[in-house]
C-alpha positions, 0 to 999 in steps of 0.5 A, spaced: 593 619 230 589 625 229 588 628 222 582 632 219 577 627 215 571 626 210 567 621 210 561 619 204 554 616 207 552 610 202 545 609 202 543 612 208 536 610 212 533 613 219 535 610 225 539 612 231 546 614 233 550 610 237 557 607 236 556 600 234 560 598 228 560 591 224 567 590 220 565 586 214 572 585 210 579 586 212 583 588 219 583 595 221 589 599 224 591 607 224 587 609 219 584 615 215 577 617 213 577 619 205 571 621 201 572 619 194 567 616 189 561 619 192 554 618 188 549 624 187 544 621 192 550 620 197 551 625 203 558 628 204 559 630 211 566 634 214 568 634 220 573 636 226 580 632 227 578 625 228 582 622 234 583 613 234 586 609 238 589 603 235 590 596 240 594 590 238 590 584 241 591 577 240 586 576 233 589 583 231 588 591 231 582 593 234 579 601 233 577 603 240 573 611 239 567 613 242 564 615 236 569 613 229 563 615 224 562 622 221 555 622 220 551 617 225 546 615 219 545 608 219 547 605 213 554 603 209 561 606 210 567 607 206 573 607 210 581 608 207 586 605 212 593 607 212 598 603 216 606 604 216 610 598 220 616 599 225 620 600 218 617 606 215 613 602 210 606 603 209 601 600 207 594 603 204 587 598 204 579 600 203 574 597 208 566 598 208 563 599 215 556 597 215 553 603 222 547 599 224 545 601 232 539 600 237 533 604 236 530 607 241 522 608 240 520 615 241 513 615 245 510 622 243 512 621 235 510 613 234 511 614 227 518 617 227 516 624 226 513 630 232 509 636 230 510 642 235 508 649 235 512 655 233 513 658 239 518 659 244 515 654 249 516 647 251 509 644 251 507 637 254 502 631 251 495 629 253 498 624 258 503 631 261 508 628 257 515 632 254 516 631 247 522 627 247 519 622 251 522 615 249 521 608 251 527 604 256 533 605 252 536 597 251 543 595 250 545 590 245 545 585 251 537 586 253 539 590 259 536 597 260 541 603 260 543 606 267 548 611 270 549 618 268 551 620 260 552 626 257 547 627 251 549 629 245 544 632 239 546 632 231 542 637 226 541 634 219 544 640 214 538 640 210 533 642 216 530 648 216 529 650 222 533 650 229 530 647 235 532 648 243 532 642 246 533 642 254 535 649 254 540 648 248 539 651 241 540 647 235 542 649 229 541 645 222 548 642 220 550 642 228 554 635 230 554 632 236 552 638 241 551 636 247 545 638 251 548 635 259 547 630 262 542 624 264 541 620 269 538 614 266 537 610 273 532 615 276 528 615 269 528 607 269 532 608 262 527 613 259 529 619 256 525 625 257 526 632 255 523 639 253 523 642 246 521 648 243 523 652 236 528 657 237 525 662 232 518 664 234 512 663 228 517 660 223 515 653 220 519 648 218 522 641 219 529 639 222 531 632 223 535 631 229 539 625 232 539 623 240 545 618 242 549 618 249 556 617 251 554 610 254 558 605 250 553 600 246 548 606 247 542 606 243 540 613 240 533 615 235 532 619 229 526 624 229 523 628 224 520 635 227 516 639 224 514 646 227 508 650 225 503 656 226 496 656 225 494 657 218 487 662 218 483 667 216 477 672 219 472 672 213 465 676 214 459 676 209 461 683 207 466 688 210 461 694 208 454 693 211 450 698 211 448 701 218 443 698 222 440 693 216 445 689 215 447 683 219 455 683 221 457 676 221 465 675 222 468 669 224 476 666 225 476 660 221 482 655 219 485 655 212 488 648 208 494 645 211 491 648 218 495 643 224 490 646 230 482 647 231 479 653 234 475 654 239 473 660 244 473 656 250 480 657 255 478 650 257 478 646 251 484 649 249 487 648 256 485 641 256 487 639 248 494 635 246 498 640 243 502 635 240 497 630 238 491 634 237 492 641 238 486 646 240 488 654 239 484 659 243 481 665 239 480 672 243 477 677 239 481 684 240 479 689 239 471 688 237 465 693 236 461 694 241 454 692 237 458 686 236 458 680 240 460 672 240 455 668 238 457 662 241 462 660 248 465 654 243 466 658 236 470 664 233 464 667 231 462 675 232 455 677 230 450 683 231 448 690 227 452 697 227 448 702 229 452 708 228 456 709 222 464 709 220 470 705 219 472 699 225 477 696 227 476 688 228 480 683 230 483 676 233 488 673 237 490 666 238 494 663 243 496 656 245 494 654 252 498 649 257 496 644 263 498 649 267 493 655 265 500 659 261 497 662 255 502 663 250 501 667 244 502 664 237 498 669 231 494 675 230 490 679 225 485 684 223 481 687 218 477 693 217 469 694 217 466 699 214 459 701 215 455 705 211 449 710 213 442 709 212 440 716 208 433 716 205 433 708 204 426 706 206 420 707 201 413 705 203 406 705 198 399 706 201 395 699 201 388 702 197 383 701 192 385 707 188 388 714 189 381 716 187 376 718 191 369 720 192 367 726 196 364 725 203 360 719 201 366 714 200 369 711 207 377 711 205 382 707 208 389 706 206 395 701 210 402 703 208 406 697 206 413 698 205 415 698 197 423 699 197 430 697 201 431 692 207 425 690 211 423 693 217 418 692 222 415 698 221 409 701 227 405 707 228 409 713 231 406 715 237 407 718 245 409 712 249 411 707 244 417 702 245 418 697 239 426 698 239 430 693 234 434 688 236 440 683 233 434 679 230 430 684 228 430 691 225 424 695 227 421 702 224 417 708 226 412 711 222 410 719 223 404 722 219 407 730 217 400 731 214 393 729 213 387 731 209 382 733 213 376 728 216 382 723 215 387 720 221 391 714 225 386 709 227 387 709 234 386 701 235 392 700 230 400 699 232 401 699 224 401 705 220 393 705 218 389 711 216 381 712 215 376 717 214 372 721 209 374 726 203 369 733 204 373 737 200 374 736 192 381 736 189 388 734 190 389 732 197 396 729 200 398 725 205 405 726 208 409 720 212 417 720 215 420 713 218 425 713 223 429 707 225 429 705 232 435 703 236 435 698 241 437 705 246 430 707 243 434 713 239 432 715 232 436 715 226 432 718 219 431 713 214 426 715 209 420 720 207 415 721 202 407 722 200 402 720 197 395 724 194 387 722 193 383 725 188 377 727 190 371 727 186 364 727 186 360 721 186 355 718 182 348 717 181 346 710 183 344 706 177 338 700 177 337 695 173 333 688 175 336 680 175 330 676 174 329 668 173 324 669 167 324 676 162 319 677 157 321 683 154 325 690 157 321 692 163 315 685 163 318 679 167 314 672 168 313 669 175 309 664 178 301 665 178 302 663 185 307 668 187 315 666 190 321 669 188 322 672 182 329 675 182 333 681 185 333 689 183 340 690 183 343 698 185 350 701 183 354 706 185 359 708 189 361 705 195 357 709 200 351 709 206 343 708 201 337 709 202 333 703 199 324 703 198 321 698 194 313 699 192 309 692 189 302 694 187 302 700 189 304 698 197 312 699 200 314 692 202 322 694 204 325 701 206 332 701 209 338 703 210 345 700 208 351 702 211 358 703 206 362 697 205 370 697 209 374 697 202 373 700 194 370 705 190 364 701 188 358 698 191 353 694 189 347 692 193 342 687 191 334 686 194 330 680 194 323 681 189 318 676 191 311 676 188 304 675 191 299 670 188 295 673 182 290 671 176 294 667 170 295 672 165 295 678 170 301 684 171 303 687 177 307 694 177 313 695 181 317 701 183 325 701 186 328 707 189 336 709 191 339 715 194 345 716 197 345 717 205 350 723 206 347 726 199 340 725 198 339 729 193 343 724 189 337 719 187 335 714 182 328 710 181 326 704 177 319 702 174 318 694 171 312 690 171 311 682 172 306 677 168 303 671 172 305 665 168 303 657 170 307 654 175 314 652 173 311 645 176 305 644 170 309 639 165 307 633 161 306 627 164 307 619 159 304 613 160 304 606 156 298 602 156 302 595 155 308 592 158 314 596 158 318 589 153 316 591 147 316 586 140 318 590 134 313 587 130 307 590 135 304 597 135 305 601 141 299 605 145 301 612 148 297 617 153 298 623 155 296 629 160 298 635 163 299 635 170 302 638 176 307 633 177 307 634 185 300 634 185 298 628 179 292 626 183 289 633 183 287 633 175 288 639 170 285 645 172 285 650 165 284 656 169 290 655 173 294 651 168 292 654 162 292 651 154 297 646 152 298 642 146 303 636 146 307 631 141 311 624 142 319 625 142 324 620 142 329 623 147 336 621 144 341 625 149 340 631 153 341 636 148 338 632 143 330 630 141 328 627 135 319 628 134 315 621 133 309 626 132 306 633 131 303 637 136 295 636 138 291 640 143 290 636 150 283 638 150 281 637 158 289 636 158 290 629 156 292 627 149 292 619 146 298 616 141 299 610 137 305 608 133 305 603 128 310 597 128 317 597 126 317 604 129 324 603 133 329 598 132 330 593 137 334 595 144 333 600 149 329 606 147 327 612 151 320 615 149 318 622 152 312 627 151 314 635 150 308 640 151 307 647 149 303 653 152 298 657 148 300 664 151 296 670 150 302 674 150 306 674 144 312 675 147 311 670 152 313 663 149 314 656 153 316 648 151 316 643 157 318 636 157 316 629 162 320 630 168 320 622 167 321 619 160 319 611 159 325 607 158 322 602 153 326 595 151 324 593 144 325 585 142 326 582 136 319 578 135 323 573 128 327 567 128 334 569 131 340 567 127 346 565 130 353 560 128 355 554 131 363 555 134 368 549 137 374 550 140 377 543 137 373 538 132 378 533 131 383 530 136 386 524 141 380 520 144 376 521 149 376 528 145 372 534 149 371 540 146 366 545 147 361 548 142 358 555 142 352 558 140 354 566 137 348 570 135 348 575 129 345 580 133 348 582 140 341 585 142 337 578 140 339 575 146 333 578 150 328 574 146 333 568 147 328 562 150 330 555 150 336 552 145 336 544 145 343 541 144 343 534 139 348 529 137 348 524 131 353 518 131 350 516 124 351 522 119 345 526 121 340 520 120 338 520 128 339 524 133 340 524 141 339 530 146 344 533 150 345 538 156 348 544 155 353 547 160 349 548 168 350 556 168 350 557 160 345 554 155 349 557 149 355 552 150 356 545 149 361 541 153 361 534 151 367 528 151 367 524 145 370 517 145 372 514 138 369 516 132 366 521 127 360 526 130 355 531 128 353 537 132 346 541 132 343 546 136 336 549 135 334 557 138 327 558 140 324 566 141 321 565 147 316 572 145 314 568 139 316 561 139 319 561 132 325 557 132 331 557 128 338 551 126 344 553 124 349 548 120 351 542 124 359 541 127 362 535 125 367 532 130 372 527 129 376 523 135 381 519 134 387 515 138 394 516 139 400 512 141 404 513 147 412 513 144 419 512 147 426 513 144 431 509 145 439 510 144 445 514 146 445 521 146 454 521 144 457 517 139 464 517 137 466 519 130 466 513 125 462 509 130 454 506 130 448 509 134 442 504 134 435 507 136 429 504 137 421 507 137 417 504 142 410 505 141 404 503 146 397 505 148 393 503 154 399 500 157 399 495 151 405 495 146 402 497 139 404 492 133 408 495 127 403 494 122 397 499 126 402 504 126 405 508 121 413 511 123 417 517 120 424 519 122 427 527 121 434 528 122 433 536 121 429 538 127 422 536 124 424 540 117 422 534 113 420 526 115 422 520 111 417 514 113 421 508 116 421 502 121 421 503 129 428 501 128 433 506 126 441 506 125 445 512 124 453 513 123 458 519 121 465 519 119 465 527 121 463 532 127 456 533 126 450 535 131 443 533 130 437 533 133 433 528 131 425 527 131 421 520 130 413 521 130 409 515 129 400 515 129 395 510 128 393 508 121 386 509 121 388 516 124 388 522 118 395 523 117 394 531 115 391 532 122 398 534 127 394 532 133 395 525 131 402 524 130 406 522 137 414 526 136 419 524 141 426 528 140 432 527 142 440 530 140 445 527 137 452 528 138 458 525 133 464 527 137 471 525 138 474 519 141 476 520 149 479 516 154 474 514 159 474 519 165 478 515 171 478 516 179 481 512 185 478 512 191 482 509 198 485 512 203 492 517 203 496 513 208 497 506 209 500 502 216 506 498 215 505 492 215 497 493 214 492 492 208 489 497 205 482 497 200 482 501 193 477 502 188 477 505 182 472 508 178 471 509 171 467 514 167 464 516 160 468 521 156 460 524 154 454 522 158 449 518 155 453 514 150 453 506 149 459 502 150 463 498 154 468 499 160 474 495 162 479 497 167 486 494 170 491 496 176 499 497 177 502 495 183 509 498 185 512 492 183 509 492 175 504 486 177 498 488 173 491 487 177 484 486 173 478 489 175 476 495 179 477 493 187 484 492 190 486 490 197 494 492 197 498 492 203 506 495 203 513 492 204 518 494 207 521 497 202 515 501 200 516 503 208 523 505 207 521 509 200 516 513 204 511 514 198 509 509 193 504 511 186 498 505 185 496 507 177 489 505 174 488 504 168 481 505 164 479 503 156 473 504 151 473 497 148 473 497 140 476 504 139 483 506 138 486 512 142 480 510 148 485 508 155 487 512 160 490 512 167 490 515 173 496 515 179 494 515 186 501 517 191 500 513 198 504 516 203 506 508 208 508 509 215 509 505 221 506 507 228 513 510 233 511 512 240 512 519 240 516 524 246 511 529 251 512 535 254 508 540 258 507 547 255 504 552 261 501 558 260 500 564 265 495 569 265 499 572 269 505 572 273 502 575 279 497 570 283 492 569 282 492 568 275 489 562 270 495 557 268 493 553 262 497 546 261 498 543 254 500 536 253 504 536 246 508 531 242 515 533 241 516 532 234 512 530 228 505 529 231 502 522 231 496 520 231 495 515 237 492 509 237 486 509 243 490 514 248 487 515 254 490 520 259 491 521 267 493 528 270 497 530 277 495 537 279 497 541 284 493 541 291 493 549 291 490 549 285 482 550 283 480 545 276 477 550 272 477 546 266 478 538 263 474 537 257 480 536 253 484 530 255 491 533 253 489 541 256 488 543 264 486 550 266 486 551 273 486 558 277 492 559 283 490 563 288 498 565 292 504 565 290 509 560 290 511 554 285 504 549 283 507 542 280 503 539 274 505 532 271 501 528 266 501 520 263 499 518 256 499 510 254 496 506 248 492 500 246 499 498 243 502 498 250 506 505 250 506 510 256 510 516 258 510 521 264 512 528 264 511 534 269 513 542 269 513 547 275 510 553 274 512 559 279 507 565 281 510 571 284 507 576 288 504 582 286 508 589 287 505 594 292 500 600 288 502 607 288 498 614 287 500 620 285 495 626 284 496 631 279 492 638 280 490 642 275 487 650 279 482 654 274 488 660 275 496 661 275 495 665 282 492 660 286 486 666 289 480 665 291 475 662 289 480 657 286 476 651 282 481 645 282 480 638 278 484 632 281 486 627 278 490 621 281 495 617 276 495 609 279 501 605 278 503 597 280 498 592 283 496 585 279 494 587 272 487 583 272 485 588 279 480 593 277 479 599 282 472 599 285 471 605 288 475 612 288 473 617 294 475 624 295 476 628 301 477 635 303 481 637 309 479 630 312 471 630 309 468 627 304 467 631 298 465 631 291 463 624 287 466 618 286 470 617 279 476 618 276 477 625 278 474 630 282 473 638 282 473 642 287 472 649 289 476 652 295 477 659 299 482 663 302 486 658 306 490 651 307 487 646 304 489 638 304 486 634 299 486 626 300 484 620 295 483 613 297 481 607 293 479 601 294 481 595 289 477 588 287 482 584 290 482 587 297 487 593 296 486 599 300 491 605 298 492 613 297 495 619 296 495 626 300 497 633 297 497 641 300 494 646 296 494 654 300 490 658 296 490 666 297 485 672 297 482 675 291 484 682 289 479 686 286 479 691 280 480 697 279 477 702 275 477 709 271 472 711 266 472 718 261 468 721 257 469 724 250 463 729 247 461 727 240 457 731 235 450 727 236 452 724 243 457 722 248 462 717 249 464 713 256 471 708 256 472 704 261 479 702 264 479 697 268 485 693 272 485 686 275 492 684 278 490 677 280 486 675 274 482 678 268 476 683 267 470 679 265 464 684 265 463 692 266 456 694 269 454 701 267 448 706 270 445 712 266 442 716 271 441 711 276 439 705 272 443 700 270 444 699 262 444 693 258 451 692 256 457 689 258 462 692 254 469 696 256 465 703 252 457 705 251 454 711 247 449 716 249 445 720 244 443 727 245 436 726 242 432 729 248 437 730 252 441 737 253 447 736 257 450 729 259 447 724 264 451 722 270 454 715 268 457 710 274 461 704 272 464 698 276 467 692 273 467 685 274 473 679 275 473 672 273 472 672 281 466 675 281 468 681 285 466 688 283 471 694 283 469 701 286 465 705 283 467 711 279 464 716 276 465 719 269 467 726 270 472 728 265 471 730 258 476 729 252 476 731 244 474 725 239 479 723 236 476 719 230 470 723 230 466 716 229 463 714 236 461 706 237 454 706 239 451 700 244 
């Protein structure tokens, strides 16, 4: 019957749409589908009337319909069924139907979700598959769907975008829209359909389900997302300064964008639009001065040389493998270029703005002080310093210069030099221009600076002398030599300098000005001649400007001849350098030339001197020891009394002063080589004795040391005599000191008491000193061992014994004293070597036992031998139990078991006892058990053996351990041969394994024998239950294996493996042309697609032929360039298994059509702009070649500009266009003019 219908979908899940219904309860007859009791999460679907056919079969009524369910979602459906019998009596029943069709996998969307661009073009994926490509459609019986069937597509009502599938538009909410018939047989059961967005540029998601009208046909449910690129065109700044700001504009992906951006058409063409799309970005429009930075990324850079507003735009497209370009997005923005104006500033680099007239050389280098950095050069005729994208260059022109000041002709930078001839304020003016890449100039700033020109000052002359006596009088050695410098200061200029000594001119010369600065200093070296001691020599220095000789200065002074600086006192000692503090010291001092001591003393050349002795403390401090005395004939003698110096090191020197006839000249000199004296002790050397240990266990080794009262007395220390007394000092015996240290005695003392003493001798005076003696006591200490438990049960008794020995022999109890401590050694109680301990509560004690020999001092802690033991009173616990034995016992064999008992705590003193309980409740004492199962045990399969253990004498110290043992019987199993083929086609490896059927059984000494097919080659037989062979040809291969054991059992099994012939190879060629017009020159990429063959076979070589001749490199693809004509491409392959096959394809290449161009010119206020309009019918324009008055212009854009600078009429400009095949158009000349609409030119 026919009736309108509704349905409620309960908990739908994604899946196919084929009508496969399972009835849970009830028997269907004529029925209506009603919507009632819908849940908030359910989906209600309302559709057209549904036609249902009932057939009365033997098992009852059956519903016959192609698609009874309204939504076709996988899930549960509730049907309300009403039937009417022949008498008109109605009956109603409600049943649940589960819709669970077979599901087809979508190859292009393995996750059940697909992304396609929101354009009206169906793209294929990287494998050249349509967007809707599925696996083979399988029917419920496992066969592949065949025949021609109508395809139907539905779209969920919650979808947000429509789609076009196979040319049919599918809208949200559409149900069962037919998209035509499809031949499943030709397609081997696989579905391949084109699909695209129905609305350009709309993003959203559509949920579709596709099924066929074939009975029991499966289907698939798919989410399809449409996307557009989310991009943004960004710049460092959209407002830039003319020439100086570097423009960088890029198009970049925003968050959530599906495609990567590229400017390479080839990269976009070879990308997988469905899985990993790459969008082609093209700049349109783009100002002439800005060019793409790279061939891959959408980045444009450059400098704008003309101010104004410019439009920058981009276009985004997708390119399919057939080179079809599909636009998908675009955008524009405005770039504002502000004029330079008076942007740059410069300052002179000079010493000062003050200059001395006529005499001073002036230099000034111009440094940029304001505005953006510009590489600045001096502007002169013929200069070719032009800017580029990487660097801006400027030209500076001097517009006003004072007299005698000019540009340095050997410098390319702005550099002035010269002099000022006129006093007053002098001004310098300049102008700077930016030089464009075409050579035109853009004004960028102007300015100037001044010089204050004044008269030069008179030179000044001063003296810088080594020794100044007073103003105008200077000391110089009698022998002559360098005395100092004459210093001339004045304006930076050229000078004439003359030096006169004693009426004789010794220098008269000219000195040039310094290259930089206002002031100048000249120093002239003054060297005195040899003269009489205490005589005076007059000097005169004269200085004047070379350019102004009337400006002159003169200075006069005298030099006094004095004794040479080499004249110093020389000190000598009459006796040894090691001096006793109890002896007098005789010292001699002489006046000598320290570099010619052997020449002696000459009063006529050295002068008269007074000397004294001083103690040298440091380089700034001395202490006088005597007064000054005359050094008659240059010599003096001194005697210092005893005890003048303390013991130690003393530095002694002499100080001399000259007797000068000139009151202002005074001079003191110290001896150049002071004496270093060692003052040693002359009396007895005081000391004490110190010992490391004076009591201890015999033999006692100790070290006794001498400690001096004064460390410096060690210099006077001579022999040290060591002696030992064993009778309280009645007698003494000598003992040797340590080998390398006489102040130490190392000695080993046997048992007893001893005294040790040392006698110290002064090696200079022989005086002796003996310190107090050291008393040493050595005694015996017994060895001790404590025997007893560490852990004791609460209420139990711990018995301990202290075992004592000495030199390996036991020590009697009456020879030792023993003490016990239970608090870790804080307090001790005297006792015997044996000790008992008990507690009624848990406790943790630290027991300490110690013993000493009764003749050892009790107050010496080293006389006692201590032993420590941690004692714990712990709760009663049963012993630890473990059973060692097999887990399986064969019936009716016997097995051995062993019970292992362990103490619950370590180191206890208790008795353990154990016994067994068998499955039949019998008891067996002792830890060892030999047991065999009975037939009842075999029937039970698993039995329990129990081992019990107890600690004797303690209640609650009993435990047990069970061991479950499986009882088994040896039964001979059944076997089978299981083959595994590495391939179903020969040749292949076959692995045949002999397996037991059912529960595995460990066989008793099994032996195996194999019968292999004669045509097979054995590869591996190391494992007795496995054989690996190789089959080379198709056919049947029989295998047989026999197995037997040591108990007489045996079996033989066999199996046959069939090997098939591998299918033939097939090859098709995929051709990717470089252009869609097949015009020359045509670059093609040939990529073979190979099917069939053996799965283990491998391609060894793949060669390509063009018109019968080999071409290109062998590989998985080949790239060729074809000229005009018909070409035959062929690919041939050979395989590892000896196969040879190939494929051919014919390509027609048509001639290239050159481009055509026209050029127009527009005049601007400061120049002319030339525009190109080029077309290419079979490609695209890739370049423009301009000439300016017959010379090539380095520009590759569709417009150029020419400045009117240095021109009165427009130049002759010609243009040629270049297409992507490299062909040029005919040259055209721009000879028409038009008004400039925007008023803003674009400069190249």
